[in-house]
LUMVEX-953218 format. One record per residue (C-alpha): x, y, z. Coordinates in pm, whole numbers, plus 50000, padded with zeros to 5 digits. Layout:
N
XYZ...
// end
This chain:
436
315232492766699315282467666958318012482267158316132518267143312742496667280314792479267568316242511667653313012527567685311252499667847314042500768107313592539468178309652530868217308912544867913306372518567815304052539267608306732557667410308442522967314304982507867211304142539267014307492536366828306842500466761303322504566645304702533666431307482512966274305372483466213302752506566043305612521465836306532486665734303272473465650302592500865419306022494565214305372460165178301742462465066302962488464802305692464664707303462439464655300902460864448303782468064205305152431964197301892426363996302792450063719304172425163462307302446363349307882457863701307272426863905310472406263816312752432863882311362436064233312112400264313315132401764493313932432864702310932414164803313072387664962314952409365174312372434865308310862407865556314002392565718312092381766037309992359365874312782342865708314212332866016313502294466092314932265466320314292233666190314172199366334317412190366185319142214766332317892212666659318902174066652322512186466577322772210366849321392183267091323732160466965326682183566991325622189367375324902156967461327902143767329329832171467540328262160167840326572190767904323392192568127320522209467955316642207067882315132218567591312742247267667309812268267478308172257667161310542229267084310752216867433306632214767398307032196067069309602170767229306802160167443304182158967207306552137566991305882155466662306592191566516303482214166594304572246066450307322265666270310252276366502312122306266491314882299466732315742271566995315532282067407317122258267611318142255867979321642251168114322312236268439325382246268618324912276968413328102297568514330662268568508328572253668213328592284567959332072285167848332312250267777328992254067557330372286067402333212259067269330802238067152328492263666963332002277266821332262240766636328842242366528329292275166370327602300966626328962328666733328202346067100326332378967056325012402767314322982386967618319442394667642318032409867973316622388368238313442376768404312192365168728312242329668622315712333368390317762359668513320242351468258319802344367892322792344967653322382344867268324092325166983323712329166626325062316066287325332328765956322402308865822319752327466078319892302866350319002321366682319942300067028319212313167370321112297667652319072305067968319632301668337316652291868551316482309368866316382277769069316622299769446313172310669344311892276869259313262263969565311522294469773308342287369629308542251269688309112256370083306182281570061304152257369950304602231270222306622203470328307142187669976310572173370046311222143870194314152142170408315942117770136315202143469863316662174770038319802186169891322612200170089323762223969782323462260969774319912273069670320862284669304321062248369234318182225069206316992201669489316562165769365312662168669397312742201369176314592181868902312282154768908309202177868886310502202068631312432179668388311392150868135312542132767833310872138867508311182124167164311482138566791312212122266495312852091166700315702107366902315082109767313315652148467391315962160367759313062189667802311602207868062308242192068191304972208368111304422217068452307582237968425306572247768108303402261268229304632277968507307492297868307304842309868071303382331968370304432364968464304002382068096301682397067865300732370567619301592363867301299902353567004302282318566996300802314167371297632302767217299122274967064301192264367354298122260867545296962235967266300192219967257300012213367661296222200167605297552173267373300302163167618297272159667878295592139267608298452114067559298802108067936294982102167971294172066567953290542070567803290332080867463286672093967525288502127567685289162139167319286022161367306286152172267698289832183667641289722198667306286712220467392286692246867643283982245567888283692280567963282872286667579279462272867459279352268967098275842264966940277282252566624278762217266533282602219066527283912202366197287042180966198289762176165926292652153665869295992163665710299652154065696301982186965798305132197665601307702216165781310432217065530309292247265339312242269065263311832301565496311682325565193308852306765031306992304865364307382344265385305832348065041303132328565105302252348865395302842379865187300332366364929297522357065186298522322365318299412328465659301232294965687301882299566078297922296266120297912265865927301482249865818301622236165447299952201165444298152175765205294832172665304293342136065383289972141365497287872176265448285502180565588286052148065828283422139966112281822166266357284112168066668280952151766880281172120366612284672115166702284122089266970286652065367134285832038766870286552063366597289922073966771290802036766788289752030466416292112059966325294852046666552294892010066389294822023966028297532049166057299592025066238299212001365917300222029565704304092033665705305752064865687306952075865357309092103465182307812125064901308862154664713307142187464609308482193664264305762209164045303622243364047300012238163948296702251563914293082244863985291672268763715293042300463819291442298464187294422279064351297972278664308299702247664453302492224164447301912187464366303682156164581305412130664398304152094464509300802107364561299652074064504300372067764887298072099064969295102086564756295592053864917295142063965268291982086765143290502058264998290832036165307289452065465510286452066165273286212028665288286232030465681284162058365739281332061665522279842093165630283302109265506282762126165190285542145665065285172179464979281072172165021281512151764687281942186364493284762169264254284672137164078288092127264250290442140764495293912156664369296312153264667298242189764677300012214764907298382249464886300272280064802297552305264784293642303964720293052339864851293642375164756293542382164360294432364464062297382387963997298752377764362298132341764301300502348063954303012365664137303442338264377303342312464101305942326463944308072329564235307572293864361309592272264118312752285764246312502267964569311532236564426312012207364498311182203264866311922169865019309272161365280308472128965506304632117265586305412106365935302382119566140298532128966066297062153666242293262154766343291952191766360289172207366498287302244766435285962246966785286922282466863285632295166549284952284766203287952298166035290472287566313292012250566333293562235566635295092202266645293092180966862294922147166803297982136066660298672100366515301952084866427302262065566073304132033466127307862031866107309252032365751310741998965623314661999165599316671985265321
// end
């Protein structure tokens, strides 16, 4: 299907390619809906478990943080000059994973001479070289490596010649001492300084493309759904560089869009260690974790976004700095009546302690508007759709437990765009965990 669509596109039959793409997606959607309906039938449903686990392979793809760090350690150990790009590159600039990633993109410097060495290193990690992807203006070459666990890596060759031309057209940006005598297919020292940076994930330094380069390379193609998240992540990076915390509301809210209602906020601990199959099943049964990742809610609703002053941000920063990161497990499927199916975290006292501290620090914060006598830390699997949908998910979920996780960051999110759409406006780090 991918090759057919690529061929039609090359032949400028884009309309035909889009029609075929829409038709196949529609047929797949109808088939999944039929299977989901049959899965609700008690005698038939269990027999469809294995089939349901295979029909949506794309959503099973996942490139987790541990694999990213394993690849980076190998490339750095092999002394290959590279920079992580794409979503992982932006997350490294933020210093925290902000979404689930299905692949890894990185730029390889000296592409032609270093690609054979990269192939050897990838082979040692269990990756096999696949058919290359078509090039773009910014990346004329894109080699693909995959392993048998569903990990997908794209090795990109930046078109430094185009960037050098753009640099020269914009004016005399280079000083004499920064002018490179090498061929235009290599980066000038000034371009390297502008286009590369160092990020951090899980305490590990990672070479990445700069935010300026990421913004540039996001131009020249039709926007994708994940580009909205990339825009949000770039705003987070801009906030991190702003010395004034009162920029929070200014950056979080788009000036061109006037919102009459007051935007709410919430605080949560995100979790990205869900197995891909459980992630897929949650999406199948009315909980799209790509929109809001699995999480333990600490404060909902918290404060209006307009009330998140510099003083509030400072209080939160201090509170979370003094709270040590901690590990926990998701090990039991439980229910709130028949309305919500969820998994319960171990070490829930640590979550309760944070919630109680937030209540004492911010008297205007009332968890769930005081609708419940006490707050139960939990990770929601589904609360939408029918009760039959939730029962199917509750039946599947135990096979994926326990799930190990770490509370290391807290997100402050706002629904400033739409009442049902939440985006990150600030990320707080928990203190470093104690070592034995």
